[in-house]
N, C-alpha and C positions, 0 to 999 in steps of 0.2 A: 506373393507380395500382393495386396490389395495397392491399387492406385492412390496415392496420396496427392490432395488437392489443397492449395493456398489461395482462398478467395475474403470477399468482403462477408461481413455477418449478416445472416439473414434473420428474420423476427422468428423462423420456425426453429434456429438452433437455440433458443430462449432456453428450454428445460435442460439440454445439453451445458450449454455454457454454465446456468447454474449449479450442476451437478460439478463441474470440473471446479468452478470457484468455492464452493462450499469443501471440495477433498481438500483444497491448500490450507481452507480455513481451519478447519477441523485439526489440521497438523500442526499448527498454533494453537488454538483454543479449542481444545476436545468440546464437543456439546452446543457449539456456535456455528449458527448457518444464517443465509441470506435467504432472503424470496425473489422468487422470478421478477415480480415488479420493483424491487431495491435494485436487481441487477439492470434491468431494462432503464431505470430512471437515472441510474449511475451513466450509461453509456452517451444520455442525451446532454446531461450537465450534472454541475456537482453543487446545489444550493449550500450547503455547510461549509463549503471554501470560499466564502463570499469575498475573498480578497482575492484569492488567483484565479478562481473559475471564470471573473469576467473579462481575465485576460485571454483566454482561447479563442484564437481563430477558429480552428479546424479540429476535426475529432475524427476519427478513421479506427475502425473495429476489425480486425482480421480473425480467421481460423484456419488451424489446418485438420480437412477433414480425410478420414480414413475408414472403410469399410463402412461409410454413411455414418459415421460416428465422428463427432468433436474431441481429437485428441489433443488438441493445443489452438490456445486465443491467445491476443494481445489488443492491447487500446493505448491507441497512441494520440498524443496532442500536440499541436501546434499555435505555440503561443505568439501575439501579434509583435509588432516590430514597433509602436506608437509610444510617446512619451508617457502613457497612464500605465505602461505595463513597467514591472521594478525590472531594475536593471540585471539582475541575475536570472529571469526571466526571459530577458525582451529578444526576438526573435530566434527562440529555443526550441528545439523540436523535444518531445519525451515519450517516452516509452512507459505510460502511466501504471501499468501491470503486463505482466508476460507470466502465463502457466503453461503446463504442459504436463503430460502424465510421463514418470520416471518409467525407465524399461522395465520390464517385467516379462516373464515366461511367457505370458499371454498376450504380450504386448510387445514383442522383443524390438520394433523397430520403432517406437515410439522416439526416442531420441532423434530419428531423420526428420520425425513432422517437426521437434523445437527448430532443429538447425533450418530446416525451409522454411517455417514460418519467422525467424530471426532474419533470415535473407530480405525477405519482404518488408519485414518491418525496416531495416536500415536501407531498402532502397526507396523507402516512401518518404523517410527522413533526406534523404538525397534528394528527391524531387521538388522536396519544400523547400530545399535549399537556406536548411537551419543555419544560425552561426554555432551552435552547440548543441550537442547530443546527451539528453539525460536519460537514466534505465530509473524505473521506482518498483514497487511492489504492492502499492496503493489499491487492493480491492475493495470493492465497498462493505466490508465487516468492520464491526468493532475491535480495535486494539490492535490490529492488523496493520503495521503501517513499516515504512522502509523493504528491506531485502530479508526476514528473517530467516534465523540460522537452520530454522527445521524444512526450507527448502535449499538442500545443498546441488539440487540438477539444475534449480533456476540460477543459481549462483555461478555454477562451471560456466554454463551456456552465455550469461551474460559476458563473462570472462574471456571465452574462446574467444567473441565477437567484439575485445576490446574495450569493454569497459571497465572499470576501474574504480572500487571506491575510495571517495572522497568526502571529506566532511565529518561530523559527530558518529558518535554510534548509541543510540538509547537504550536505554534498559529497562523496561515494563516489568514490575510484578504482580502476579496475578494472585487473587484469593477470593474464596465465597465471602460475602460480610459475614454469614452465618461463623465461620472459622476465625474471624480476626479476634485479637483479646479484646476484653472489654476496656474502653479509656480510660485513664488515669488524666486526672487533673495535670495539667502543667503550668507551672508558673510563665504571665505573660502572653499566655495562647486562648486564642477565641474560637468557638465555631461557629460558621454560617452557613447558613441553608440558603442558594442564591436561584435565579430563574433557572439555570441550566439544571439537568437533571444530575443530583448530587450534593455533598456536604464538602467544605474546605476548611481545614484548619490554620489559623492565620497566624502569625509570631507578629507581636509588637514590637515595632520597629526602636523600640526604648527598654527591649530586654535584650540584647544581643548576648548578653552572658548566662543565660537560661541553657546555652548549649542544644538547641533545637533544628529542626533542619529551617532552610529557606523559607519551607513550603510546602504541604502535604495536600495532594486533593484524591480523595475517598469517593468515587465513585459507589452506587448502590450493590453493582456486585463484583469491583476489583479494588485493588489498592495499589495508586502508580504513585509511587517514593521517587522526590528528586531531591534526596538529603544528599548525596554526594555526587550523583550524575547531573551536570546543569543541563536542561533541555533546548536542544536548536534546532536547525531543521532537520529533518527526517534521513536516516541513512542512505545515500544516494550514489548510483555510481556514474558516473559522466565520461565523455569522450569528444574530443574535438575535432 
């Protein structure tokens, strides 16, 4: 068995880290991948999260290396404690995402790498002396939020480490635009194209009896429907 090392991320890990992220992304959305530049940018800051990202005071990325290969990685955030930070995030620590290769015949000791890396993550959160600890699976890829059910090895690792699911469950439906049925006129519904890429179908507030969903959002390559399942915060595990 080759020696296992848990250490901070180095820039020369970027290709292997991107491969690890894309392997997990493809399990959720086949055919979707992210670039090395996207991954590196996400480690520094996340401009798209214009509300919560400015609240982050520290960021740490750790990797587990074995046989000169990155077999697990995690990105941690420490939120500041000032009044400008939302109450839920104030003085919180978060494992923004945690990834590791599942056990396989050609890599039977990958589970140990995940456990060792998780121990290092919890030690970092303890050094930060945060008020509460969160865990998520927010890799920098479209449509991958919370902790996807396609990652049972990550869920099991979180649960072994004391995290428990709290809050809502978000259901995301995907389809290619070409496979969607042709739109039919619906009374009281208007279609709008906005600044953000995509189209929105909005129900008129005066047509509550039309039997339509509260809202529907149709990006160019996916259908994300909130007819029955109101969207709240991304599913999140927490431990105090």
